[in-house]
Structure formats: C-alpha cells, structure tokens
N, C-alpha and C positions, 0 to 999 in steps of 0.2 A: 611501598613494596620492597622487600629485601631482595637484592640482586643475587642471582645464582651464577656460579662459574663452572666451566668445564675444567678438565685436567690441564688445559693449556693456559688457564687463568683468564679466559675470555668470558665476558658476561653472556648468559644465555637465557632463553625464555623459560617460563614455568613449565615443568614436565606435566604431561597428560598421559600417564601410563595406561589408563583404562579407556582412552578415546577410541571410538569406532565411528565410521562414517554414518551420517544420518540417512534415513530413508528419503527417497525423492517424494515430493508432495504429489498428491492426487487432487483433482478438482472435485472434492467431495462437498456435500452440502454442509454449510456452517450456519447454525440457527441462532438468531438473536431475538431480542424483544421487539426491536424496531425494523430489522431487516434480516434477510436470509441471503447467503452467498451460495450460488450453485454453479455447476459447470456451464460454461457458455454453450448454448444450443442455438445455432444460427437459425434453424427453422422456427424455433419457438420464440426467440428473443429479438431477432434482428429488426423487425418492424417496430416493435415498441421502443427499442433503444433508439432507433433513428428518430422516431417522433419525439422522444424525451430530449435528445440532444438538439433537435430542431427548435426547441423552446428558447435556446440561446440565440436570439435573433442577430446579435452583433458578431457571433462567432468568437467571442472573447475566450471561451474555454479551450479553443483549439490552438491558441497562439504558441504555447510552449510544448505542444505535442509534435512528434515527427511525422504525423500523418493528418489528413483532413485539413479544413472542412471538405466535405464531399458534395459534389454538385447535385446528386440525387440519391435515392435509395439504392438503386442498382450499383452505383459506385461504392457506397458504404458496404453493401453486402459482399461485393467482390473483395473488398479489403478484409472483411471478416474471414472469408473463405481462404484467402491467400496467406494471411499473416497471423491468424488468431486461433488456429486449431492444433498447434504443437504442444509439446510438454515444457518448453522453455523459450518464450514466456508461456505460462500456464494461466489462461484467462478464466475469470469468474464474472458472472453477471450478478449484479446486486438487485434483489427483489424487495420492494416495499411490502412489509407484512400486511399493512392495512388494505392495500389495493390489489396485491398480488401481481403488480406490474413491474417490469424491469425499469430501473431508474438510473443505472450507472454500470460501469465496468472497472475492473482492476486486474492485476496479474501478479503472480510470483515469478521472478525471473533471476537471471544470473545465479542459477542454483548450483551450489558447489557442495555436494554432500560430504566430500572428503575433508573439507575444511569447516563444515558446519556454518556456512555463510549463505544467506539468501536475501534477495531484494524485493521490495514491493514497488511496482511501477505501473506505467500505463493507467494511472489513476484518472478516471474521467467521470466526474459526478455531474449529472444533468441538473438543471435548475430545480427539478422536483426533489432533489435530495441535498442540495447545497444548504449549509447552515441549518441542518436538521440533525437530530440525534443519530439518524442513519449513517451519516458521514463518519462520525466518530466510532459508532459501533462496528461498521464494516472493517475499519482498520484494526480495532480491538480483536475481532474474531480471527482475522488472519494472523495477527501476532500470537494469539493464544495457540493457534494451530501449529505455527512454526516452532515456538519455544516448548510448549507443553507436550504436544503429541509427537512431533517429529524430532525434538531435541536439538534444534539448531542453536549455535552459540552467538551468532551475529546476524542482525536483521538490519538491512540497509535501506536508505531513502536517498535518492539523488534527483537533482533538478537543475535547470538553468539557473545560474547564479543571479540572474536578473528577475527571476520569477519570485517576487516577494510573497505572494499568497502561499505558494508551496513551501517556502522556507519557514514562514510563520506557522504553517500547519505542522511541519516536522517538529518544530520546537514545542508546540502545544501538545503534540502526541508523545513527547518524552524523548525524542531523538536528540543526540548530542552532535553538534557541528564538529566536523573533523578537518575541514579545509576545502580549498577550491582548486580543482584541476584546470589549469589554464589551457585554452584552445584544445579542449578535449574532444569535441564533436563538431562536425559540420552537419547542420540540418536545416531544411527549408531555405537553402541557399545562404545561410548565415552562420557565423561562429557561435559556439556555445562554450562558455566556461562553466564547468559542472561543480556545483556545491554538493559535498558528501556529508551525510549524516548517518549515525548508527545508533542502535539500541542493543545492548549485550544481555546475555542470559542472566547474569548476576543482577542487572538492573530491572529485569522484568517483574519480579514479585512486587516491588514497590510501585512500579507503574501500573501493574494490573490492579492493585488495590485502589489506585486513583480512578482508573477507568470504571471499576465496579461501583465505587461510591458515586461517581458522576452519572452513571447509567441507571442507578437505582430509581424506582418509581417515586420515592419521596423527594427526589431532586428536581421534579418537574411540577409546575403548577397546572391548574385545570385547563389552561390554554396550550399546554405543551412547552411552555417556556422554561428554560433552565433557571434554577434558583442559585446554585453555586457553580461558578465556572470550573472547568477541568483543572486549570492552573491553580485554583484555590483548594482543590480537594486534598 
C-alpha cells in the first residue's frame, strides 16, 4: 500500500471521505438452512438452553467464559436477567431448524458504530450443536448481518490465549490473528492474556464465498457429514 503524507510530511492513513457511522445492530431474526438466530427471550428460551448446556457433564464449555457453570436453573436464569438483556452485548439464541429447540447462545458486543467495529463474543455452543453445520452457519449469519446489512468495517474475535479450540475456530472461520494483549483481563480469579483476531470488510467477499460453498447442500453426504472442509473451499 502506498503511503500518504500530510502537509507536514507525516505518513497518515487512507482517507475515508464518505464514511458515516454504522447503524447499531438489532437482535433481529437471521435465518439459515441449519439454524436460526433470534433475540434472546428468557421466558421462551431459558429452560431449553439450560437443559442443552447441562449435557456438558464435565463443564468443559464453561472454562473460558467469565460466568458459570451455574448450580441450578434459577441461578442460570438470574444471570440471563441481570446480564443478557442489554444492547451491548446484544444476545442471540441459536435455534436448531430441525427441532425448533434452542441449542446455543452468542452476542454482538463492543459495538462501535462510529468506527465501524464490532465483536462477536459470549459464544456458547451446547453439545447439541458442537461440530455440526449449525456452529459454522451461526457465525456466518452474524458476519453477513454485520458486513452486508449494517456496513461494519471490522469484525473481531477475542479469546483467552490458552483457549486453543477458540483460536482454531477463529482461524477456520477466516479471522486473522493480530496479537496477544498480555494480562488484559482478570476473570474467574485468574489472569487472561487475550488473543485478538479480526476479519475486515475487504476480506469478507472471499470468506463469504467459502462459507456458501461449504454450507451448500451438495457438500454434505446423506448422513450429514461434510465432504469438503471449510479450509479447503
């Protein structure tokens, strides 16, 4: 990229003369072939979500989250009420198209419309959706919403630097690793070095094509198994 300079001879960033702040996201329904994302409705979704998360008998999925596991349904519902009803983070429930049941949660957060930057976080997939097409499609639907409908420039993914499954997921989904913020967070009584990843608007069309190729019906056999991996699309 050719450097630009101001009148003082200092290098400066690329001009964005037509830039306007992005709209704030809404928890609208996002429909896919395998799953649907809807606004978190505590009365409708809490019981099924708690049951789905409870299938993780070891509590392995809670290790790198800043909340949970919860001792009982009442504690889980209290957390939903106190922490999950705002506009940032903006929580979605992930619904299995085949069963109509909630199987996971995620949120859009650290929303900065003036900069066109947004983060996906609070990703919690129950065993009912882990390693299924729903997991990939849910992330694709949110990306498409952020880039195509809302016009964001930057889409972020952050995780504990020791959370290898999350880091691998970010790379598989097309995010680029940007670095690690040391001693960035204290959670669950321990330190977290935070690994940062991002996907930019200019990178989205190529990644979108990969998602759509992978999610197409002809990429799955009769048992629902993938034929070609996302990384190979």
